[in-house]
DRENFITOR-555549 format. One record per residue (C-alpha): residue in three letters; x, y, z. Coordinates in steps of 0.1 Angstrom, whole numbers, padded with zeros to 4 digits, always signed. Example, Ala and Ser with C-alpha at 12.3 -4.5 7.8 and 13.67 -1.06 7.14 Angstrom:
ala+0123-0045+0078;ser+0137-0011+0071;
This chain:
met+0518+1229+1192;asp+0547+1219+1214;asn+0579+1237+1207;asp+0598+1204+1211;ile+0586+1194+1177;phe+0603+1226+1161;gln+0638+1216+1171;gly+0661+1245+1165;tyr+0637+1269+1149;thr+0632+1303+1164;gly+0617+1337+1156;lys+0601+1341+1121;ala+0609+1306+1109;leu+0591+1290+1140;ala+0562+1312+1133;ile+0559+1300+1098;leu+0559+1263+1110;gln+0534+1270+1136;lys+0511+1288+1113;tyr+0509+1259+1088;asn+0510+1232+1116;val+0541+1216+1100;arg+0564+1197+1124;val+0601+1189+1122;trp+0604+1155+1105;gly+0570+1161+1088;lys+0568+1154+1052;ala+0557+1187+1036;lys+0545+1201+1003;met+0556+1238+1000;glu+0546+1263+0974;thr+0569+1292+0970;thr+0577+1322+0946;arg+0607+1301+0934;gly+0587+1269+0927;asn+0571+1239+0945;phe+0591+1217+0968;glu+0583+1184+0987;gly+0604+1168+1013;thr+0611+1163+1050;val+0615+1193+1072;leu+0648+1188+1092;pro+0658+1203+1125;arg+0675+1237+1123;ala+0710+1242+1135;glu+0703+1260+1168;his+0728+1288+1162;gln+0716+1297+1126;asp+0693+1325+1115;asp+0655+1324+1117;glu+0651+1333+1079;his+0651+1297+1065;ile+0634+1263+1068;val+0656+1233+1059;met+0642+1205+1039;lys+0656+1172+1026;ile+0642+1166+0992;ala+0639+1134+0972;thr+0674+1136+0957;gly+0688+1132+0992;tyr+0701+1168+0993;asn+0692+1194+1019;ile+0680+1228+1008;gly+0673+1260+1027;ile+0641+1278+1018;asp+0639+1315+1024;ile+0607+1320+1045;lys+0599+1353+1026;thr+0593+1331+0994;ile+0568+1308+1010;asn+0532+1311+0999;thr+0518+1281+1016;met+0528+1248+1030;lys+0511+1215+1042;glu+0521+1185+1062;val+0513+1153+1042;gly+0531+1128+1065;tyr+0554+1123+1094;ser+0583+1099+1100;lys+0611+1109+1124;ala+0644+1099+1109;asn+0669+1077+1127;tyr+0704+1084+1112;ala+0721+1060+1136;ile+0735+1028+1118;pro+0732+0997+1140;glu+0762+0977+1145;gln+0762+0943+1127;glu+0784+0913+1133;phe+0807+0910+1103;pro+0805+0876+1085;tyr+0835+0853+1083;ser+0844+0837+1049;asp+0870+0810+1044;gly+0895+0821+1019;leu+0893+0858+1024;pro+0921+0878+1039;asn+0918+0891+1075;val+0920+0929+1078;lys+0920+0951+1109;leu+0903+0983+1108;phe+0914+1009+1134;gly+0888+1038+1137;thr+0901+1073+1148;gly+0871+1093+1138;gly+0868+1118+1109;thr+0842+1121+1082;ile+0845+1086+1071;ala+0828+1076+1104;ser+0805+1106+1105;arg+0771+1118+1098;leu+0754+1152+1101;asp+0741+1165+1135;tyr+0711+1183+1125;arg+0709+1200+1159;thr+0742+1219+1154;gly+0747+1216+1116;ala+0781+1200+1123;val+0796+1168+1110;ile+0804+1147+1140;pro+0820+1114+1147;ala+0788+1093+1149;phe+0793+1056+1145;ser+0819+1030+1155;pro+0840+1011+1131;gly+0817+0981+1137;glu+0788+1000+1123;leu+0807+1004+1089;tyr+0795+0970+1079;gly+0759+0981+1083;ala+0766+1011+1061;val+0789+0992+1035;pro+0779+0955+1033;glu+0801+0950+1002;leu+0830+0949+1025;ala+0821+0914+1034;asp+0829+0903+0998;ile+0865+0917+1001;cys+0878+0906+1034;asn+0871+0892+1070;leu+0870+0925+1090;glu+0880+0931+1127;thr+0874+0965+1140;glu+0887+0985+1169;lys+0878+1021+1178;val+0911+1036+1191;phe+0900+1073+1191;ala+0869+1093+1182;val+0884+1125+1171;phe+0886+1149+1141;ser+0919+1149+1124;glu+0929+1182+1138;asn+0930+1167+1172;met+0954+1138+1160;gly+0989+1143+1173;pro+1020+1127+1187;ala+1001+1107+1214;gln+0978+1092+1188;tyr+1007+1085+1164;ile+1024+1065+1190;ala+0993+1046+1202;leu+0986+1037+1166;ala+1022+1026+1158;lys+1020+1002+1189;ala+0986+0989+1180;ile+0997+0982+1145;gly+1028+0963+1157;lys+1006+0940+1179;glu+0982+0932+1150;ile+1011+0923+1127;glu+1026+0901+1154;lys+0993+0884+1158;gly+0992+0875+1120;ile+0968+0900+1104;asp+0968+0903+1066;gly+0964+0939+1063;ile+0956+0971+1082;val+0932+0999+1075;ile+0930+1032+1095;gly+0899+1053+1091;his+0911+1089+1096;gly+0898+1125+1089;thr+0914+1139+1058;asp+0927+1173+1070;thr+0958+1158+1087;leu+0957+1123+1072;his+0990+1129+1054;his+1007+1140+1087;thr+0997+1106+1103;ala+1008+1087+1071;ala+1043+1102+1074;ala+1044+1096+1112;leu+1034+1059+1108;thr+1060+1055+1079;phe+1087+1065+1104;met+1073+1047+1135;val+1064+1015+1116;gln+1093+1005+1094;asn+1095+0976+1070;pro+1060+0961+1077;pro+1053+0928+1061;val+1016+0937+1052;pro+0999+0968+1037;ile+0989+0996+1061;val+0963+1018+1044;leu+0950+1052+1057;val+0916+1062+1043;gly+0891+1090+1049;ser+0863+1108+1031;gln+0856+1143+1020;arg+0818+1140+1024;ser+0798+1125+1053;ser+0780+1092+1048;asp+0745+1107+1048;arg+0753+1127+1017;pro+0744+1113+0983;ser+0779+1123+0969;ser+0797+1107+0998;asp+0830+1091+0989;ala+0831+1071+1021;ala+0818+1037+1010;leu+0840+1035+0978;asn+0871+1047+0995;leu+0866+1020+1022;met+0861+0994+0997;his+0893+1005+0979;ala+0913+1006+1011;met+0901+0972+1022;his+0910+0957+0988;ala+0945+0972+0990;ala+0950+0960+1025;gly+0937+0925+1021;his+0947+0917+0986;gly+0974+0941+0976;asp+1010+0933+0974;ile+1024+0968+0985;ala+1036+0965+1021;glu+1040+1001+1030;val+1022+1029+1047;met+0998+1044+1021;val+0969+1067+1017;ser+0938+1054+0996;met+0915+1081+0982;phe+0896+1090+0951;gly+0917+1093+0919;pro+0895+1115+0896;thr+0864+1133+0907;ser+0843+1104+0893;asp+0838+1070+0909;asp+0861+1053+0885;tyr+0890+1043+0907;gly+0911+1053+0937;leu+0948+1060+0940;leu+0973+1045+0964;his+0998+1072+0976;lys+1031+1067+0993;gly+1028+1079+1029;thr+1057+1103+1027;arg+1049+1119+0993;val+1011+1127+0996;arg+0993+1159+1003;lys+0958+1172+1006;met+0954+1197+0978;his+0917+1208+0978;ser+0895+1217+1007;ser+0864+1199+0993;tyr+0871+1179+0961;arg+0867+1142+0965;ser+0899+1138+0946;thr+0918+1160+0970;phe+0949+1138+0976;arg+0979+1140+0953;thr+1013+1124+0951;ile+1039+1153+0951;gly+1072+1150+0932;his+1066+1114+0923;thr+1038+1093+0908;pro+1012+1074+0928;leu+1019+1038+0937;ala+0988+1022+0920;met+0953+1026+0909;val+0928+1006+0929;arg+0893+0993+0921;arg+0872+0969+0940;thr+0883+0942+0916;gly+0920+0948+0915;ile+0951+0969+0916;glu+0971+0983+0887;his+1006+0994+0896;ile+1019+1028+0884;his+1049+1032+0905;lys+1071+1000+0900;asp+1095+1006+0929;tyr+1076+0995+0962;lys+1082+0972+0991;pro+1064+0939+0986;arg+1042+0920+1010;arg+1061+0893+1029;lys+1050+0862+1049;asp+1071+0869+1080;arg+1059+0888+1110;ser+1090+0911+1113;val+1085+0948+1118;lys+1104+0976+1135;ile+1082+0997+1158;leu+1099+1031+1167;pro+1071+1050+1186;tyr+1089+1082+1194;phe+1081+1119+1191;ser+1091+1152+1205;asp+1064+1178+1207;lys+1089+1206+1209;val+1092+1209+1171;thr+1074+1234+1148;met+1071+1247+1113;leu+1077+1283+1105;tyr+1063+1295+1072;tyr+1084+1324+1061;tyr+1068+1356+1048;pro+1084+1389+1035;gly+1093+1411+1064;met+1093+1385+1090;lys+1109+1398+1123;pro+1136+1379+1143;asp+1116+1379+1174;thr+1094+1352+1157;ile+1123+1328+1160;asp+1135+1342+1194;ala+1100+1335+1208;leu+1101+1299+1197;val+1136+1295+1212;asp+1125+1311+1245;ala+1094+1287+1246;gly+1118+1258+1246;tyr+1113+1245+1210;lys+1141+1222+1200;gly+1134+1218+1163;ile+1122+1243+1136;val+1113+1234+1100;ile+1115+1265+1080;val+1092+1267+1050;gly+1113+1291+1028;thr+1108+1308+0994;gly+1124+1299+0961;leu+1153+1275+0965;gly+1152+1279+1004;his+1155+1315+1014;val+1145+1339+1042;asn+1154+1376+1047;lys+1187+1387+1062;glu+1170+1404+1091;leu+1164+1368+1106;tyr+1202+1359+1105;pro+1210+1370+1141;ala+1180+1351+1154;ile+1190+1320+1135;glu+1225+1323+1150;arg+1211+1326+1185;ala+1188+1295+1178;his+1218+1275+1165;glu+1239+1285+1196;lys+1211+1273+1219;gly+1211+1239+1201;val+1180+1243+1181;his+1179+1219+1151;met+1168+1239+1120;tyr+1158+1225+1085;met+1149+1242+1053;thr+1120+1231+1031;leu+1100+1249+1003;gln+1069+1268+0999;thr+1069+1257+0962;ile+1059+1221+0972;trp+1076+1206+0942;gly+1113+1208+0938;tyr+1145+1207+0958;val+1161+1230+0984;his+1193+1244+0968;met+1211+1265+0992;phe+1244+1267+0974;val+1232+1287+0944;tyr+1229+1321+0962;asp+1249+1338+0990;thr+1218+1339+1011;gly+1216+1301+1011;arg+1253+1296+1019;asp+1250+1322+1047;met+1221+1304+1063;met+1238+1269+1062;ala+1268+1287+1079;arg+1244+1296+1106;gly+1232+1262+1112;ile+1202+1256+1088;val+1203+1222+1071;pro+1186+1219+1036;ala+1160+1191+1036;ser+1162+1183+0999;asn+1127+1176+0985;met+1110+1166+1017;leu+1075+1180+1020;pro+1073+1207+1048;glu+1049+1186+1069;val+1069+1154+1063;ala+1101+1172+1075;phe+1081+1184+1106;ile+1070+1149+1114;lys+1104+1134+1108;leu+1121+1160+1129;gly+1098+1154+1158;trp+1104+1116+1154;ala+1141+1120+1154;leu+1143+1143+1183;gly+1121+1119+1203;gln+1151+1096+1201;thr+1182+1118+1203;asp+1193+1154+1207;asp+1228+1148+1191;pro+1229+1172+1161;glu+1249+1148+1139;lys+1227+1119+1147;val+1196+1139+1141;lys+1211+1151+1108;glu+1219+1115+1098;met+1183+1104+1106;met+1167+1134+1088;leu+1188+1131+1056;thr+1187+1092+1054;pro+1155+1083+1034;ile+1132+1057+1050;asn+1107+1054+1023;asp+1112+1081+0995;glu+1106+1112+1016;ile+1139+1123+1000;thr+1144+1111+0963;glu+1174+1116+0940;arg+1153+1130+0913;glu+1116+1139+0906;pro+1102+1120+0875;tyr+1093+1141+0844;asn+1057+1135+0851;gly+1059+1142+0889;tyr+1050+1178+0884;leu+1018+1185+0864;val+0997+1215+0870;tyr+0967+1220+0847;gln+0959+1257+0843;gly+0923+1264+0832;gly+0917+1289+0805;val+0947+1280+0782;pro+0938+1263+0749;glu+0955+1231+0756;val+0939+1224+0788;glu+0904+1235+0777;glu+0907+1211+0748;phe+0917+1183+0772;val+0887+1192+0796;gln+0863+1191+0767;lys+0876+1156+0758;val+0872+1145+0793;arg+0837+1158+0796;lys+0826+1138+0764;
């Protein structure tokens, strides 16, 4: 049999397939010491071991079967899968809002590449209608693929391009904007667009998914429907993130672009509003407001586009024993801004003080944020805080570290004047700094304690 029909399989696993005359994409029945299985044999990721055969079973999940457990297998059919989703022209309906979808890449526009085992950007935004036809009941959709990158490759150039593209769409009269984006740095982009696209008249909703579209547990379709509803029908005219609320399919949450963070590597309900409450709950049928203070939708086309960013800004996560040459190296490399992520109320060790002084003398803008995530920088409480302020470090209140990083890059893209930068940094644009955190803005459930276990049992029922 031709090795081309055993895509990716080598060594012992290839020998097993050849022995039983079972091809990749063949529908096979397999008897093993761990039970019987039936499904489609999938291509093997080419860099993986030769100890397993991968099969997609009827539930839609992929399983790896240890070849040492296989007693016998038989091919009972063959159908090569085509995982591409063809583009379909989106239907137009009178009376529905017009929404523009900008595609940047990420899992929400991805599927699995069985050759490598990687999740890759796989279909353009226009193909989303083929995957989620329910979108046609929500809005009239226009799509534009501006990038095809994973979120780790998003940066200042992409922020600036998106801000300008959003400005043009608002000028043309669009009713709402959705941005498909990878989840890993989605909150960075949300913060950047909040500063670059100020006072928009329509909703701007960033959305992603934790699981690719070919997985049964994918959150892509529901997240898209929620985002489209918020953009087309919602009355919150801000930069927002729309993702799963609970781990179930019950509702999504709308988070303010400056107060949101990815909090879990794989949960579908990964995004949380930090130090505040979410803006709203969103379902396909409507929006229920939680946070009453928001900027409402307007009929005008006025918006302020400020597409600026300096890439000579960095974040420095403090750790015990950090040496001054860490800061010296950044200054020597030409960095103009440093956001320090300090301990407690905003602290670093005294060994760094000389390097902080040298950085300040070189004109480096330094701002203090917190590792605790929740809470405020308070540098007047201890001598160490006052000493650092005397050496040029500015407390950034309760700005999230990544938001402060984005805002400092945005500010330094416009001016290098220390007082003007400070004014821009400490003047809130959309709640990146708040006067106080609400009583229910900090809730951490700790498993194992009686109160939480009782709550979990009630939820499970």
